[in-house]
C-alpha atoms as a printed R data frame, in Angstrom:
    type eleno elety resid chain resno       x       y       z
1   ATOM     1    CA   MET     A     1  11.296 -36.691 -15.808
2   ATOM     2    CA   ILE     A     2  12.840 -33.920 -14.678
3   ATOM     3    CA   SER     A     3  11.020 -30.632 -14.234
4   ATOM     4    CA   GLN     A     4  12.652 -27.423 -15.058
5   ATOM     5    CA   LYS     A     5  12.713 -24.277 -12.824
6   ATOM     6    CA   PRO     A     6  11.140 -21.434 -14.363
7   ATOM     7    CA   ASN     A     7  13.478 -18.544 -16.040
8   ATOM     8    CA   LEU     A     8  14.399 -16.541 -13.145
9   ATOM     9    CA   VAL     A     9  15.737 -13.051 -13.428
10  ATOM    10    CA   ASP     A    10  18.279 -11.220 -11.286
11  ATOM    11    CA   ILE     A    11  17.230  -7.840 -11.263
12  ATOM    12    CA   PRO     A    12  19.616  -5.531  -9.552
13  ATOM    13    CA   ILE     A    13  18.537  -3.464  -6.380
14  ATOM    14    CA   ALA     A    14  18.805  -0.408  -8.078
15  ATOM    15    CA   ASP     A    15  16.734  -1.048 -10.988
16  ATOM    16    CA   ILE     A    16  13.562  -2.615  -8.681
17  ATOM    17    CA   MET     A    17  13.723   0.602  -6.637
18  ATOM    18    CA   GLN     A    18  13.827   2.919  -9.436
19  ATOM    19    CA   LYS     A    19  10.836   1.324 -11.204
20  ATOM    20    CA   TYR     A    20   8.530   0.309  -8.414
21  ATOM    21    CA   SER     A    21   9.695   3.259  -5.513
22  ATOM    22    CA   GLY     A    22   6.219   5.291  -6.337
23  ATOM    23    CA   MET     A    23   4.139   2.178  -6.020
24  ATOM    24    CA   VAL     A    24   5.735   1.302  -2.896
25  ATOM    25    CA   TYR     A    25   5.463   4.873  -1.203
26  ATOM    26    CA   ARG     A    26   1.651   5.290  -2.608
27  ATOM    27    CA   LEU     A    27   0.594   1.529  -0.988
28  ATOM    28    CA   ALA     A    28   2.915   1.971   2.286
29  ATOM    29    CA   TYR     A    29   1.264   5.455   2.865
30  ATOM    30    CA   ALA     A    30  -2.227   4.247   1.705
31  ATOM    31    CA   ARG     A    31  -1.571   2.040   4.544
32  ATOM    32    CA   THR     A    32   0.056   4.251   7.414
33  ATOM    33    CA   LYS     A    33  -1.761   7.503   6.408
34  ATOM    34    CA   ASN     A    34   1.333   9.412   7.805
35  ATOM    35    CA   LYS     A    35   4.963  10.717   6.190
36  ATOM    36    CA   ALA     A    36   6.928   9.038   9.114
37  ATOM    37    CA   ASP     A    37   5.634   5.504   8.908
38  ATOM    38    CA   THR     A    38   5.353   5.597   5.316
39  ATOM    39    CA   GLU     A    39   8.966   6.277   5.008
40  ATOM    40    CA   ASP     A    40  10.051   3.605   7.529
41  ATOM    41    CA   LEU     A    41   8.175   1.108   5.945
42  ATOM    42    CA   PHE     A    42   9.209   2.098   2.272
43  ATOM    43    CA   GLN     A    43  12.805   1.689   3.818
44  ATOM    44    CA   GLU     A    44  11.630  -1.460   5.281
45  ATOM    45    CA   VAL     A    45  10.352  -2.921   2.131
46  ATOM    46    CA   PHE     A    46  13.584  -2.279   0.448
47  ATOM    47    CA   LEU     A    47  16.166  -3.506   2.986
48  ATOM    48    CA   ARG     A    48  14.222  -6.940   2.741
49  ATOM    49    CA   CYS     A    49  14.373  -7.153  -0.868
50  ATOM    50    CA   LEU     A    50  18.487  -6.217  -0.454
51  ATOM    51    CA   LYS     A    51  18.713  -8.768   2.081
52  ATOM    52    CA   SER     A    52  16.664 -11.785   0.686
53  ATOM    53    CA   ASN     A    53  17.880 -10.971  -2.870
54  ATOM    54    CA   PRO     A    54  14.766 -13.075  -4.425
55  ATOM    55    CA   GLN     A    55  14.841 -14.174  -7.504
56  ATOM    56    CA   PHE     A    56  12.054 -13.101 -10.091
57  ATOM    57    CA   ASN     A    57  10.055 -14.740 -12.648
58  ATOM    58    CA   SER     A    58   9.172 -11.441 -14.413
59  ATOM    59    CA   ASP     A    59   8.270  -7.778 -13.286
60  ATOM    60    CA   GLU     A    60   4.901  -8.703 -12.621
61  ATOM    61    CA   HIS     A    61   6.569 -11.037 -10.051
62  ATOM    62    CA   CYS     A    62   8.966  -8.529  -8.694
63  ATOM    63    CA   LYS     A    63   5.467  -6.275  -8.145
64  ATOM    64    CA   ALA     A    64   3.413  -8.746  -6.646
65  ATOM    65    CA   TRP     A    65   6.479  -9.268  -4.349
66  ATOM    66    CA   LEU     A    66   6.972  -5.978  -3.087
67  ATOM    67    CA   ILE     A    67   3.564  -5.209  -2.910
68  ATOM    68    CA   ARG     A    68   2.952  -8.386  -0.373
69  ATOM    69    CA   VAL     A    69   5.916  -7.628   1.767
70  ATOM    70    CA   THR     A    70   4.667  -3.965   2.056
71  ATOM    71    CA   VAL     A    71   1.436  -5.205   3.068
72  ATOM    72    CA   ASN     A    72   3.006  -7.461   5.531
73  ATOM    73    CA   CYS     A    73   5.384  -5.178   7.211
74  ATOM    74    CA   GLY     A    74   2.773  -2.402   7.068
75  ATOM    75    CA   LYS     A    75   0.506  -5.022   9.212
76  ATOM    76    CA   ASN     A    76   3.412  -5.614  11.635
77  ATOM    77    CA   LEU     A    77   4.033  -1.803  12.217
78  ATOM    78    CA   LEU     A    78   0.434  -0.956  12.888
79  ATOM    79    CA   THR     A    79   0.029  -3.829  15.011
80  ATOM    80    CA   SER     A    80   3.186  -3.568  16.938
81  ATOM    81    CA   MET     A    81   3.431  -2.938  20.736
82  ATOM    82    CA   TRP     A    82   4.905   0.335  20.859
83  ATOM    83    CA   ARG     A    83   2.509   1.423  18.425
84  ATOM    84    CA   LYS     A    84  -0.552  -0.012  21.135
85  ATOM    85    CA   LYS     A    85   1.196   1.783  23.762
86  ATOM    86    CA   VAL     A    86   2.320   5.146  22.820
87  ATOM    87    CA   VAL     A    87  -0.514   7.731  22.286
88  ATOM    88    CA   LEU     A    88   0.917  11.023  20.890
89  ATOM    89    CA   THR     A    89  -1.068  14.126  21.625
90  ATOM    90    CA   GLU     A    90  -1.126  17.453  19.598
91  ATOM    91    CA   LYS     A    91   1.730  18.642  21.942
92  ATOM    92    CA   ALA     A    92   4.120  16.085  20.869
93  ATOM    93    CA   LEU     A    93   3.817  16.715  17.627
94  ATOM    94    CA   GLU     A    94   4.139  20.415  17.659
95  ATOM    95    CA   GLY     A    95   8.115  20.130  17.585
96  ATOM    96    CA   PHE     A    96   8.001  18.695  14.183
97  ATOM    97    CA   VAL     A    97   8.331  20.943  11.108
98  ATOM    98    CA   GLY     A    98   5.600  20.685   8.330
99  ATOM    99    CA   ASN     A    99   2.515  18.709   8.233
100 ATOM   100    CA   ASP     A   100   1.719  15.424   6.521
101 ATOM   101    CA   LYS     A   101  -1.774  17.249   5.152
102 ATOM   102    CA   ASP     A   102   0.564  20.385   3.938
103 ATOM   103    CA   THR     A   103   3.452  18.330   1.929
104 ATOM   104    CA   LEU     A   104   1.805  15.060   0.958
105 ATOM   105    CA   TRP     A   105  -2.053  16.032   0.035
106 ATOM   106    CA   ASP     A   106  -0.834  19.150  -1.279
107 ATOM   107    CA   GLY     A   107  -3.005  19.478  -4.600
108 ATOM   108    CA   LYS     A   108  -4.828  16.308  -4.177
109 ATOM   109    CA   SER     A   109  -8.652  16.024  -5.093
110 ATOM   110    CA   GLU     A   110 -11.487  15.706  -2.541
111 ATOM   111    CA   ALA     A   111 -11.561  11.734  -4.127
112 ATOM   112    CA   PHE     A   112  -7.941  11.331  -2.688
113 ATOM   113    CA   TYR     A   113  -8.978  12.657   1.023
114 ATOM   114    CA   ALA     A   114 -12.102  10.519   0.771
115 ATOM   115    CA   VAL     A   115 -10.017   7.489  -0.015
116 ATOM   116    CA   MET     A   116  -7.670   8.359   2.531
117 ATOM   117    CA   LYS     A   117 -10.254   8.328   5.170
118 ATOM   118    CA   LEU     A   118 -11.331   4.670   4.644
119 ATOM   119    CA   PRO     A   119 -10.906   1.993   6.860
120 ATOM   120    CA   GLU     A   120  -7.266   0.354   5.941
121 ATOM   121    CA   LYS     A   121  -9.024  -2.969   4.819
122 ATOM   122    CA   TYR     A   122 -10.798  -0.769   2.050
123 ATOM   123    CA   ARG     A   123  -7.950   1.569   1.173
124 ATOM   124    CA   ILE     A   124  -5.853  -1.101   0.176
125 ATOM   125    CA   VAL     A   125  -8.074  -2.580  -2.056
126 ATOM   126    CA   ILE     A   126  -9.251   0.549  -3.853
127 ATOM   127    CA   HIS     A   127  -5.295   1.601  -3.883
128 ATOM   128    CA   LEU     A   128  -4.441  -2.060  -5.526
129 ATOM   129    CA   HIS     A   129  -7.582  -2.068  -7.989
130 ATOM   130    CA   TYR     A   130  -7.847   1.762  -9.122
131 ATOM   131    CA   TYR     A   131  -4.228   3.055  -8.848
132 ATOM   132    CA   GLU     A   132  -2.262  -0.329  -9.450
133 ATOM   133    CA   ASP     A   133  -4.612  -1.661 -12.208
134 ATOM   134    CA   TYR     A   134  -5.102  -5.307 -10.564
135 ATOM   135    CA   SER     A   135  -8.363  -7.206 -10.986
136 ATOM   136    CA   VAL     A   136 -10.478  -9.050  -8.245
137 ATOM   137    CA   ALA     A   137  -8.445 -11.992  -8.490
138 ATOM   138    CA   GLU     A   138  -5.295 -10.799  -8.537
139 ATOM   139    CA   ILE     A   139  -5.991  -8.779  -5.213
140 ATOM   140    CA   GLY     A   140  -7.229 -12.012  -3.686
141 ATOM   141    CA   LYS     A   141  -3.919 -13.696  -4.363
142 ATOM   142    CA   ILE     A   142  -1.873 -10.610  -3.525
143 ATOM   143    CA   LEU     A   143  -3.704 -10.210   0.214
144 ATOM   144    CA   ASN     A   144  -4.278 -13.907   0.492
145 ATOM   145    CA   ARG     A   145  -8.333 -13.216   0.570
146 ATOM   146    CA   LYS     A   146 -11.094 -15.069  -1.192
147 ATOM   147    CA   GLU     A   147 -12.219 -13.052  -4.397
148 ATOM   148    CA   SER     A   148 -16.020 -12.569  -3.187
149 ATOM   149    CA   THR     A   149 -14.229 -10.858  -0.245
150 ATOM   150    CA   VAL     A   150 -12.035  -8.479  -2.245
151 ATOM   151    CA   LYS     A   151 -15.355  -7.958  -4.302
152 ATOM   152    CA   THR     A   152 -17.214  -7.151  -1.008
153 ATOM   153    CA   GLN     A   153 -14.740  -4.835   0.120
154 ATOM   154    CA   LEU     A   154 -14.723  -2.848  -3.017
155 ATOM   155    CA   HIS     A   155 -18.004  -2.650  -2.992
156 ATOM   156    CA   ARG     A   156 -18.449  -1.448   0.311
157 ATOM   157    CA   ALA     A   157 -15.708   1.147  -0.055
158 ATOM   158    CA   ARG     A   158 -17.407   2.723  -3.024
159 ATOM   159    CA   GLU     A   159 -20.310   3.004  -1.148
160 ATOM   160    CA   LEU     A   160 -18.523   4.466   1.341
161 ATOM   161    CA   LEU     A   161 -16.931   6.702  -1.209
162 ATOM   162    CA   LYS     A   162 -20.378   7.860  -2.520
163 ATOM   163    CA   GLN     A   163 -21.637   8.756   0.905
164 ATOM   164    CA   GLU     A   164 -18.266  11.103   1.506
165 ATOM   165    CA   LEU     A   165 -18.658  12.682  -2.063
166 ATOM   166    CA   LYS     A   166 -22.463  13.130  -1.693
167 ATOM   167    CA   GLY     A   167 -22.815  12.184  -5.474
168 ATOM   168    CA   ASP     A   168 -20.177  14.069  -7.005
169 ATOM   169    CA   TYR     A   169 -18.374  11.890  -8.290
170 ATOM   170    CA   ASP     A   170 -20.578   9.131 -10.072
171 ATOM   171    CA   TYR     A   171 -17.975   6.899 -11.873
172 ATOM   172    CA   VAL     A   172 -16.595   5.606  -8.333
């Protein structure tokens, strides 16, 4: 008996970028918390997509692939030797025009600021659960974590958010 391969869809990179660029950018920003690294990460994700030209079973498969690549590239960026050895001071940053807080956080809610203050492992699960509408099981598969770990991280993140927001948002 010959097994059939699932129907693979060849989605043009331009369509992928148009559909998922916002999601990848938001996830990259949740991972790095700074505009320059976010843009580097964003570029790296779509460059990898272009180079590898993956075949997807569906839009959900494509979205999951992009999330996984974004998380992995973010991990590589955050654990790079350059990042461990270089310490940027306020004086070194004075020459840059604009401030991430002014450009990216302008008009954001207090809840957004509270989420961005969370440790990275909590920011990612909060982002995937509330912004991308993934279930705990789906987040576990995407991040290669047990469902119980994801549930615990969501619970702890919610508790930290409640403390940070001091009861302003009871639905968190």
